[in-house]
Steps between C-alpha positions, in 0.01 A plus 500: 500500500719780378430864529255660262580847360321777681229641270247784546152401606195710464162531660359219294754252647421621847132451444557156356716407805228622733265225376748216539391215719640479856755221569357159572496433877460148634416474870582207729181322390553575129223750458551789263487856634535838317739640766797341671587473865828412668381138530412465128717339235528752209628484151623844405697671229765740637664782299834650603550836332869576453497872419743757379530774757631851443503844654166601354240406760200553273673291234555226763133505597398475131735204445365314805138564406559376146666183635214431745246545221700261273532238773126509575412468132720190488294337768702570815318477832788644708731779369823592662720814457870548584667664801519879466321503163415870518852639551866424462639281771718748694507672837493830311177404330303353792421837675423674170259235372341410831123508531260529788251216443290560808457873426370416149802669346622203297472487122657154509240357748213660299626342178541157667144510643351600172696240302397221737134599482493566129660164418343296783840366610665459835799739483820489703633843430872437522629772727519875512664745743237584755496806733319437829518525876628853533705503182673165524567322168420133438544256217141399469291241306130563455264208425169558331195280447300458181265792609797734543487487882827509689534165668844513646820714542845352561790728596833337437618346821866436428678808350758438237826602671797325346866573423681254266836674439567566135151384407215682655421714803141612578326605816131543490502600863646836398152599387249223577343369820441126539146363522378345825306200407429219258228524241251219420220587260198294431381546147258319269809348329630353826695597808807714414803586700695816403870570524718755326839417354746462790223343702546186300839436668332434837360144507320552833266748331399251233462227769254719693306560181478127436385447864222753439372311195648714229487325159711748292771736626560792269830695508514811282880555492790665327809286550816646344770374262706350789239318707256437223700238305614328827186490714178624329371164373668302777312694769163468331539121465620466861203694637261289287640160563572553873135614560327297232324792346509724190742797470514771239726800449456808285802718413536818300658450156865567473585865414803657341735763616609607855317416823356182634472224248234232553559137414154439368401133451152515659414141586223269630587189700287202601503313833748234372740780398399467136521808287154582361599808303790741468664748265823691437583860577276669243154652549220245473230303678557157643189281528470196725215266573474388870282227644489522882382137517871415453570633848304228675646238266856602564446515878341160497794360296752657732341586834763748626263674739415182689868397505628818665667447837308742735690343785829642356403829335221747442421817309296763682260737321530822699273703265163335554 
């Protein structure tokens, strides 16, 4: 499932997408329902929109809206955008592009809500710089339902502060504040756990999501040209196979010139660490079909949860 070129989509496509059937949901007794709960097994089509991002915010919003429309017209039930899709990834850009979502002063949030409602998709809106709590800045992911209602908000918990001499140095903590909680969102395409980029490096977070019944963890992220080739796919497969669930990542496309260079390679992974869809560094959309019935099958085949040694170790969830 290689990336498809991003093409413009008009109102006719959005209207057509609005009439698409909801994903098939099969409850424990096999009955069909039009909406999905966390206990339902759901077959869904996921679209990971790998976008070109530049300094023109309005241009970035238009690019994102076009990609959402295209993904919906192709039958996607769940659409995902990249980390920091509305601005360049830099500490200089975050304060300038930051938006106050709660005050209603957020063109990015308004576009996401409208795109979700117009296309009747569940939308995981990558991340944007958010200004809140007395002027603090957060790396924030907004999740919208098919009706355009805000269902969840994840603020990046683990800030990207690294120093690899001769390779890359970046410290998000110079401008951003870490989030204070995990984010589980119940949608009609399933129970989703949200992380952002560096969050993927912390297995405890994914383990807690699995314990809370998450079926798919989504990580909008922008790995770089040093850590991307080494760890991007490895971490996704590790989080998926360790927790026997689905994982998907969505990166910006790789840009040219100075500044932060993203690795790209947006990817979807199944619970047996199989690659369901991926791409290269160029702009495009990755499509992947996911069947949550596989989760029970994999866990029956290999009952890791029942085999854990609670007499020797335990993981505490301090955020509930």
